[in-house]
N, C-alpha and C positions, 0 to 999 in steps of 0.2 A: 368255524361251521358252516358260515357266508362263502366263504372261499369255495369252500368242496362242493356246497353245492350249485354255484356255480358252473363249477367244473365238471361236475356229472351233467349238467343239464348241457353245456356246447359238446361235449362227448357223445351223448345221447345224439343232439342234431346232428354232428357231423355222422355218425353210424346210422342216423336213419337217411340222411342224405345220399348216402354212395350206396349207387348203385349196381347190379354186377356187369362186368363187363359183357357186352353183345358179343354173342356167339359170331367165329369167322364165318363170313359170308361164303356159302359155298357154291360157285355155280357149275351145274354140270354141263359136261364139253356136249356140242351137239350129237345127234345118234351118227355111229357106222354106218355110211351109204356108201362108200367108195370099197371094194372088193380088189383087192392086191393077193393075184391069182398066182403071180410067181417072183422069185426075188429081181430088183432091177424095173420093176412095171412102173412105166412114167406116171405119173400123177399130175394134177395142171394142179399150181398154186391156188386159184380158187377152191377149190373142193379138199383142200391139206388138212385142214381142219376135220374133215370127217373121213377121214385114210384111218386105220387101226394103228395105235398106238406100236412100236417094235418094228413095224412091216418093213424090209428093204425095199426103197422106193428109189428112183428116179425122179429128179424135177430138173425145168429147164425155166430162167427168168434175166430179168433184168439185171446185174451189177448195181447195187444201190450206193454199196459201200462197206468197210470192211471195218472193226474197231477191235481195240484188245480188249478184253475182261481186265477186272482188277485180278484175278485170282490166275493169269498166264493166259488164257485160253483167247483164241480167235476167232472173231464171227465173221461170217460175210451175208450180208443181206440180198436177198431175192427177191426183187418185187414183179410185181403185174400189169403196174401201171393203172388200175382197177382198185387199191385199195387193199390187195393184198398180197402179204408178204411169208417168206419165208426165213429163219435163221441157219446157214450152214456151220458148222462149231467145229473147228480143230483143238483138242481139249490139249494143255499145256504139254502133258508127257508123249503126245506126237509132233515131235520138234520137225518131224522130214516133213510131214503134211502141213505148219505151218510157213516151213520156208517155202513148200511148191507153191501154196497159197502165193506169198509175197513174191516169187519169179514171175507169176503171170503179169504183173504188173497190168490188174483191169480197170479200164475206165466205166465211167456210166454209162450205161444203158446199153453194156456188151453184153450179149447174150451168153450166159453160163449154164450148163449142166454140172449138175451134182450129183451122187449115190452118194447112199447111207442109210441108218436107222433113223427110224421118224420116233420122236420123242413130246411129249407136250410140258411147257415150263408153266408148271401151274403159279408160282410165284411172282410171273411178270401179264397178268393180265393189261388186256389195250382195249380201244375202244372196238375194234373190228375181231377178236380173241378177246371178248370176257371170261373166258376161263382157263387162260393161260396162251401165249404163241405156239406155234408150232418150230419145230428143231428136226435137223437133222445133225444129230450125235449118236456119234464118231461117222465123222464122213472120211467115205473109203477112197471117192475120186472127184476131181472137181477141175477143167475144162472148159473151154472157151466152147462154146457151139457153134457148127460148121453147117448144122444142115438148113433146113427151109423153115420158117420160123412157126410154129405151132399154134393152131388156130385159136387157142383162148387166148394166147399174147398179143392177138391184133388189138389198134387201138388208136383212135381220132384224137391227133394233138389239134388244138384249137386254138390258134394264133390270133389275135387282134393288132389287126394295121390297117392301114390305110393301101396299102398295095400288097399283103403279104397273101399270099392260098392258106388254106387250110391242109394237112398232112395228115 
C-alpha cells in the first residue's frame, strides 16, 4: 500500500512537472518590396529577401565557396561583402549543371552571375535571415560576370598596417 501511494505521488509530480512543448517559433519573412516585372530581372543580394518567392531572377555576387549537401545537391554561396548572401543550388538530378559549375573552377571573390527561380529555406535561419535564407533553386545558368561591377557590390576593404593603403 505504501509503495503504491509513493508511486502514485511520483507519477503525479512527474505529470505535473511536464510542460507542453513550446509551439514552433514562426518568424514571418519581411514584406515584399522589390517588384520583379519580367523574367530574369536583376535583383541585388542586399534586397533578395524582399523579393517575391517563385520569381525568375538574376543575381550578381562575389563567389564565396561551394559545398556539396548530404542529399547530393551542389550549393554555391554568393556574397556582397556587406553581410548578405544568396545560395545557388543545383539539385542532384541535374548532373549537367553540377558538372558545369565544377568546370568553372571559380575562385573566391570572383564576380558570378546566376539566374533561376527564387526560393526561401525556412528550415535554415541565420542572423541576417531569421525567416530562412534565400536560395536560387533551380539554377538555370551560372557564369563568370565580365561587365562593370554593379553599384550595390562596391565595398571598402580596410587593411590595417603601417605602409598599407585602404582599398
